[in-house]
C-alpha positions in Angstrom: 0.0 0.0 0.0 2.8 2.4 0.9 4.4 1.9 -2.5 1.1 2.7 -4.3 0.7 5.9 -2.2 4.3 6.9 -2.9 3.9 6.5 -6.7 0.5 8.3 -6.7 1.8 11.2 -4.6 5.0 11.4 -6.7 2.9 11.6 -9.8 0.7 14.3 -8.2 3.9 16.2 -7.3 5.3 16.0 -10.8 1.9 16.9 -12.4 1.3 19.9 -10.1 4.8 21.1 -10.8 4.3 20.8 -14.5 1.0 22.8 -14.4 2.6 25.5 -12.2 5.6 25.9 -14.5 3.5 25.9 -17.7 1.1 28.5 -16.3 4.1 30.6 -15.1 5.9 30.4 -18.4 2.8 30.9 -20.7 1.1 33.5 -18.4 -2.2 31.8 -19.5 -4.2 29.0 -17.7 -3.3 25.5 -18.7 -6.1 23.4 -20.1 -6.3 20.5 -17.6 -9.0 17.9 -18.0 -11.5 17.9 -15.1 -10.8 14.2 -14.6 -7.2 14.9 -13.8 -8.2 17.6 -11.4 -10.5 15.2 -9.6 -7.8 12.5 -9.6 -5.3 15.0 -8.2 -7.6 15.8 -5.2 -8.4 12.1 -4.7 -4.6 11.4 -4.5 -4.2 14.4 -2.2 -6.9 13.1 0.2 -5.5 9.5 0.2 -1.9 10.8 0.6 -3.0 13.1 3.5 -4.8 10.3 5.3 -1.8 8.0 4.7 0.6 10.5 6.1 -1.5 11.1 9.1 -1.8 7.3 9.7 2.0 6.9 9.3 2.7 9.7 11.8 0.1 8.5 14.3 0.7 4.8 14.1 4.3 4.6 12.7 5.7 2.5 9.9 5.0 2.0 6.2 2.1 -0.4 6.8 0.4 1.8 9.3 -3.0 0.9 7.8 -2.2 -2.8 7.9 -0.9 -2.4 11.4 -4.4 -2.4 12.8 -4.8 -5.9 11.4 -1.5 -7.3 12.5 0.2 -7.8 15.8 3.7 -6.9 14.4 5.3 -3.9 16.0 6.3 -1.2 13.6 9.0 1.4 14.3 7.6 4.8 15.4 8.0 7.6 12.9 7.7 11.2 14.2 7.3 14.2 12.1 10.7 15.5 13.3 12.3 12.2 12.4 11.0 12.0 8.8 13.8 14.2 7.4 16.4 12.5 9.6 15.4 9.1 8.2 15.5 10.4 4.6 18.8 12.3 5.1 20.8 14.3 2.6 19.6 15.4 -0.8 16.2 13.9 -0.6 15.3 15.9 2.4 16.7 19.1 0.9 14.8 18.5 -2.4 11.5 17.8 -0.7 11.8 20.7 1.7 12.8 22.9 -1.2 9.8 21.8 -3.2 7.5 22.4 -0.3 8.8 25.8 0.3 8.7 26.7 -3.4 5.1 25.6 -3.6 4.2 27.7 -0.6 6.1 30.7 -2.0 4.4 30.3 -5.4 1.0 30.2 -3.8 1.6 33.2 -1.6 3.1 35.4 -4.3 0.2 34.6 -6.7 -2.3 35.3 -4.0 -1.0 38.6 -2.9 1.2 40.0 -5.7 -0.2 42.9 -7.8 -1.5 41.5 -11.1 -2.4 38.2 -9.4 -5.4 36.9 -7.5 -5.4 40.1 -5.4 -7.3 41.7 -8.3 -10.1 39.1 -8.1 -11.0 35.9 -9.9 -12.0 35.5 -13.5 -15.7 35.8 -13.7 -16.5 35.2 -17.4 -18.2 37.8 -19.5 -20.9 40.2 -18.5 -22.9 42.6 -20.6 -20.5 45.3 -21.9 -17.5 43.5 -20.4 -15.9 40.5 -22.2 -13.3 39.9 -19.5 -14.5 40.5 -15.9 -12.7 40.0 -12.6 -14.8 39.6 -9.5 -13.1 40.7 -6.2 -15.7 40.0 -3.5 -18.5 41.5 -5.5 -16.5 44.3 -7.0 -16.4 43.6 -10.8 -13.6 45.1 -12.9 -13.3 44.9 -16.7 -9.8 44.0 -17.9 -8.0 43.2 -21.1 -7.9 39.6 -22.4 -4.2 39.4 -21.5 -4.7 40.6 -17.9 -7.7 38.2 -17.6 -5.5 35.3 -18.7 -2.7 36.3 -16.4 -5.1 36.3 -13.4 -6.4 32.9 -14.5 -2.8 31.6 -14.7 -2.2 33.0 -11.2 -5.2 31.0 -9.9 -3.7 27.8 -11.3 -0.3 28.7 -9.9 -1.9 29.2 -6.5 -3.7 25.9 -6.6 -0.6 24.1 -7.9 1.6 25.7 -5.3 -0.6 24.4 -2.5 -0.7 21.0 -4.0 3.1 21.0 -4.5 3.6 21.8 -0.8 1.2 19.1 0.4 2.5 16.4 -2.1 6.1 17.2 -1.0 5.2 16.6 2.6 3.3 13.5 1.8 6.2 12.2 -0.3 8.6 12.8 2.6 6.5 10.9 5.1 5.8 8.0 2.7 9.4 7.6 1.6 10.6 7.7 5.3 8.1 5.1 6.2 9.1 2.9 3.3 12.8 3.3 4.3 12.1 2.4 7.9 10.1 -0.7 6.8 12.9 -2.0 4.7 15.6 -1.3 7.3 16.9 -4.4 9.0 15.9 -4.7 12.7 18.4 -5.3 15.4 
C-alpha cells in the first residue's frame, strides 16, 4: 500500500509542478481535464490520510498495522527528514517551500489573485474579474494572467502538500525496509 501511495503522490507532485511551470511560463491558464483535477484531489486526500496514519501509528504499513500484531517502528514528524537524510530531504523541503512561496506570491502580488477571480463575460465586459462583489473589466491578456495566477496558487498548495506526503511516505518505506536489530 505504501508503494502505491508513494507512486501516486509522486505523480501528483510532478503533475502539479508541470502545471505550475506551464502557467508561469505561458502566463495563461493551462487546459487541464476535469478528470485529472478530480484525480489530483483524490490522490491528495488519500496521501494526506496515509501521512496522518503513518505519523500517528508509525511504519509503512500503518493501515495494515491495525490488522497485524507486528510492531512497527515509530516515525515522528521530526524524524522524517532524519530518516530520509541528505539530498532527498533538501529536495522535498525545497519543493514544499517553493510551492508555498508560489501560492503566496500569486495570492498577494499585484496582477495576481489580489485583483479578483476570472468571472467570465458580462454585458458590456468581455473579461471580468470579481473581487468580493466588485467587478472590474480588464483586457484579455490581464484576464488570462489572473487565470494563470489562480492555477499557480492551486498548484503551489498541491506541490507543498505532495512534497510533505512524499517525505512521510518515503521515510516510512525506508524504515520498513531497514533491518531490525
